[in-house]
C-alpha positions as CSV (number, residue, x, y, z in Angstrom):
1,M,-6.4,-7.4,21.2
2,E,-5.4,-5.2,17.6
3,K,-5.2,-7.3,14.8
4,K,-1.7,-7.0,13.6
5,C,-1.0,-6.0,9.6
6,N,0.8,-8.8,7.8
7,L,4.2,-8.4,4.8
8,I,4.1,-10.4,2.3
9,L,7.3,-11.6,1.5
10,H,8.4,-10.9,-2.3
11,C,11.0,-10.4,-5.5
12,G,13.2,-12.3,-2.5
13,A,12.6,-10.0,0.3
14,Q,13.5,-11.5,3.5
15,A,11.8,-9.8,6.7
16,V,13.9,-8.1,9.3
17,S,13.9,-7.1,12.9
18,R,14.6,-3.4,13.4
19,E,17.5,-3.6,14.8
20,E,18.3,-5.8,11.7
21,L,17.9,-2.4,9.5
22,S,20.1,-0.6,11.4
23,V,22.9,-2.6,10.6
24,V,22.1,-2.5,7.3
25,H,25.1,-0.9,4.9
26,T,24.0,2.5,3.2
27,P,26.7,3.3,0.3
28,E,28.7,6.6,0.3
29,P,27.9,9.2,-1.1
30,T,28.8,11.1,-4.6
31,A,28.9,14.1,-6.2
32,T,25.2,13.7,-7.1
33,W,23.8,11.5,-5.4
34,V,23.1,11.2,-1.5
35,P,21.8,7.4,-0.4
36,V,19.7,7.9,2.8
37,S,19.7,4.8,5.2
38,H,16.3,2.2,5.3
39,L,16.2,3.2,8.8
40,N,16.9,7.0,8.7
41,L,14.1,7.6,6.4
42,V,11.6,4.9,8.9
43,Q,12.3,6.9,11.7
44,T,11.7,10.5,9.7
45,V,8.4,9.5,8.3
46,E,7.6,8.5,11.7
47,H,7.9,11.7,13.0
48,A,6.0,13.1,10.3
49,L,3.2,10.5,11.9
50,L,3.3,11.3,15.1
51,S,3.5,15.1,14.9
52,T,0.0,14.5,13.0
53,G,-1.6,13.1,16.0
54,L,-1.6,9.6,14.4
55,S,-0.1,6.8,16.6
56,I,2.0,3.7,15.6
57,V,0.3,0.3,15.9
58,N,2.6,-2.2,13.9
59,Q,5.5,-1.8,11.9
60,V,7.0,-5.0,9.6
61,H,10.4,-4.2,7.4
62,S,11.7,-6.1,4.8
63,I,15.0,-5.6,2.3
64,S,16.0,-7.4,-0.7
65,Q,19.1,-7.7,-3.3
66,A,21.4,-8.0,-0.2
67,G,19.9,-4.7,1.4
68,A,19.8,-2.4,-1.4
69,R,16.2,-2.2,-1.8
70,Y,14.1,-1.9,1.7
71,F,9.5,-1.8,1.4
72,G,8.1,-1.9,4.9
73,L,4.8,-1.3,6.2
74,T,3.2,0.5,9.3
75,Q,0.1,0.3,10.2
76,V,-1.6,3.8,12.3
77,R,-4.5,4.6,14.3
78,G,-6.3,7.4,13.8
79,V,-9.4,9.1,16.4
80,N,-12.3,7.4,13.8
81,D,-10.6,4.2,13.1
82,P,-13.2,1.8,10.4
83,V,-13.6,-1.6,12.5
84,D,-13.3,-4.0,9.8
85,Y,-10.1,-2.5,8.3
86,S,-6.9,-0.3,9.4
87,W,-5.2,2.3,7.8
88,V,-1.1,1.3,6.6
89,L,1.9,3.2,5.7
90,G,4.1,1.7,2.7
91,I,7.5,3.0,2.9
92,R,10.1,2.3,0.5
93,N,13.7,3.2,-0.5
94,S,16.5,2.1,-2.4
95,H,20.4,1.9,-2.2
96,D,20.9,0.5,-5.8
97,K,19.1,3.8,-7.9
98,R,16.2,1.4,-8.9
99,F,13.6,4.0,-7.4
100,P,13.4,7.2,-5.2
101,A,12.7,7.5,-1.4
102,G,8.5,7.3,-1.3
103,I,5.6,6.8,1.0
104,V,2.2,4.8,-0.3
105,A,-1.0,5.3,1.5
106,G,-2.8,1.6,1.9
107,A,-5.2,-0.1,3.8
108,S,-5.3,-3.1,5.7
109,V,-8.7,-6.0,6.1
110,F,-8.6,-7.4,9.9
111,V,-9.9,-10.5,8.6
112,C,-7.9,-11.8,6.0
113,D,-4.9,-8.7,6.0
114,N,-5.6,-8.2,2.7
115,L,-3.8,-4.7,1.3
116,S,-4.6,-2.5,-1.4
117,F,-2.9,0.8,-2.3
118,S,-3.8,4.3,-2.9
119,G,-1.9,7.3,-3.6
120,E,1.9,7.6,-3.9
121,V,4.2,10.4,-2.8
122,K,7.5,10.7,-3.8
123,L,9.9,12.2,-1.3
124,S,12.5,13.2,-3.6
125,R,12.8,12.6,-7.3
126,K,16.1,11.3,-6.9
127,H,18.6,10.9,-4.0
128,T,19.8,14.7,-4.2
129,T,22.6,16.9,-2.1
130,N,19.8,18.6,-0.3
131,L,17.6,15.3,0.8
132,L,19.1,15.1,3.9
133,R,18.4,18.4,4.8
134,D,14.6,18.4,3.0
135,L,14.0,14.7,4.0
136,P,11.8,16.2,7.5
137,Q,10.1,19.0,5.3
138,L,9.8,16.4,2.3
139,A,8.2,13.7,4.9
140,A,5.4,15.9,6.5
141,G,4.5,17.5,3.0
142,A,3.6,13.4,2.2
143,V,2.2,12.5,5.5
144,G,-0.3,15.2,5.2
145,K,-1.3,14.6,1.4
146,L,-1.6,11.0,1.9
147,M,-3.9,11.7,5.3
148,N,-6.1,13.4,2.8
149,V,-6.0,10.1,0.5
150,W,-7.1,8.1,3.2
151,H,-10.1,9.9,3.9
152,H,-11.1,9.3,0.2
153,Q,-10.4,6.0,0.8
154,G,-12.9,5.6,3.8
155,D,-15.7,6.9,1.6
156,R,-14.7,4.7,-1.6
157,I,-14.9,1.7,0.7
158,E,-18.4,2.2,1.9
159,R,-19.2,2.9,-1.8
160,Y,-18.0,-0.7,-2.8
161,K,-20.0,-1.8,0.3
162,S,-23.1,-0.4,-0.5
163,H,-22.7,-1.2,-4.3
164,R,-24.5,-4.7,-5.4
165,L,-22.8,-6.9,-8.3
166,T,-24.6,-9.6,-10.2
167,D,-22.3,-12.3,-11.4
168,K,-22.7,-11.0,-15.3
169,A,-21.3,-7.4,-14.0
170,A,-18.5,-9.1,-11.6
171,H,-17.6,-11.3,-14.5
172,D,-17.0,-8.4,-16.8
173,L,-15.1,-6.3,-14.3
174,V,-12.9,-9.3,-14.0
175,V,-12.1,-9.0,-17.4
176,R,-11.8,-5.8,-18.0
177,S,-9.1,-5.5,-15.2
178,V,-6.6,-7.4,-17.0
179,D,-7.6,-5.0,-20.5
180,V,-6.4,-1.7,-17.7
181,G,-2.9,-4.1,-16.2
182,A,-4.3,-5.0,-12.3
183,C,-4.9,-8.9,-13.1
184,P,-2.4,-11.5,-15.1
185,N,-4.9,-13.3,-16.8
186,R,-3.0,-16.6,-15.5
187,L,-4.3,-15.2,-12.6
188,I,-8.2,-14.8,-13.8
189,P,-9.7,-18.4,-12.4
190,S,-8.3,-17.5,-9.0
191,V,-10.1,-14.5,-8.9
192,L,-13.6,-16.0,-9.9
193,Q,-13.3,-18.9,-7.5
194,E,-12.5,-16.3,-4.7
195,W,-15.6,-14.1,-5.8
196,R,-17.7,-17.5,-6.5
197,Y,-16.5,-18.8,-2.7
198,P,-15.0,-16.5,-0.4
199,S,-12.6,-17.7,1.5
200,H,-13.7,-15.9,4.6
201,E,-17.4,-15.5,5.1
202,E,-17.8,-11.2,5.4
203,F,-17.3,-11.3,1.8
204,R,-20.4,-13.4,1.4
205,S,-22.2,-10.8,0.2
206,R,-22.2,-9.9,-3.7
207,T,-20.8,-6.4,-3.3
208,A,-18.1,-4.5,-5.5
209,W,-16.4,-4.5,-2.0
210,S,-16.1,-8.9,-2.0
211,L,-15.1,-8.9,-5.5
212,F,-12.5,-5.9,-4.8
213,N,-10.9,-8.4,-1.8
214,A,-11.5,-11.2,-4.1
215,F,-8.6,-9.6,-6.3
216,T,-6.4,-8.8,-3.2
217,E,-6.7,-11.9,-1.8
218,V,-5.0,-13.6,-5.0
219,L,-2.5,-10.6,-5.7
220,K,-1.1,-10.5,-2.5
221,G,1.1,-12.6,-3.1
222,N,3.3,-10.3,-4.8
223,L,3.7,-6.7,-2.6
224,C,6.7,-5.3,-5.3
225,E,3.9,-5.1,-7.4
226,L,0.4,-4.9,-5.5
227,P,0.6,-0.7,-5.1
228,N,0.5,-0.4,-9.0
229,R,-1.5,-3.3,-9.3
230,T,-4.6,-2.2,-6.3
231,E,-4.3,1.4,-7.8
232,R,-5.8,0.8,-11.1
233,L,-8.1,-1.9,-9.6
234,H,-9.5,1.6,-8.0
235,A,-9.4,3.6,-10.8
236,L,-11.8,0.4,-12.4
237,F,-14.0,0.2,-9.6
238,D,-14.7,3.6,-8.7
239,H,-15.6,3.7,-12.7
240,A,-18.3,0.8,-12.4
241,V,-19.5,2.0,-8.9
242,G,-20.4,6.0,-10.5
243,L,-17.8,7.1,-7.7
244,T,-16.0,10.3,-9.0
245,G,-13.6,12.6,-7.2
246,V,-10.9,10.4,-5.2
247,R,-7.6,11.6,-6.7
248,N,-4.5,9.8,-6.2
249,E,-1.6,12.2,-4.9
250,S,1.8,11.7,-6.5
């Protein structure tokens, strides 16, 4: 049975079905601003995914700010899938001009549903007059870029798994995570607790992958901040394991 990815609610967001998403009100356009409906965006990205040969396994949707903001996760399956984590696409949209429509590449660990993101691609700098016309092409280009991110993400995770960490090295990375803005000060005790006594047996090996999942286990409660925080974590961990050549798309 395929493991489902979970959407962790945040910042007052509520989970909604696809049917409920379809009736969320989209504001009227103005002369300089043309919003795209949340469902239209989701369907356009779906078409781009299927056109590349990927299959969609699961989806979850959430809205906040009375429907003005959308964030959803789409779990996809490729030809050579890893066995312990899956590829996830994050889609976000807003009708209150808070941020542009965009998608972000991510990974979800099966055993604990931990999420990490790497490489966000904006579909448009803003909701301009030609956005609706250009949306299919923009989505196709964005998915193409994120497939490249996923390829590098797989190499990165394998490097994390093979890199052993001492307690001293792990503690140093935890402190440095605060310096780079990947983890709030107040969460350090929780991350250290998860490192020392992992909630999941799969992370008992003393590796960079184990410590990375100690972070994501603690950070996953705030999906709103997770993309930025996990990208900063990746940069920190890449340096620690001597990994170069992994680049985020933007």
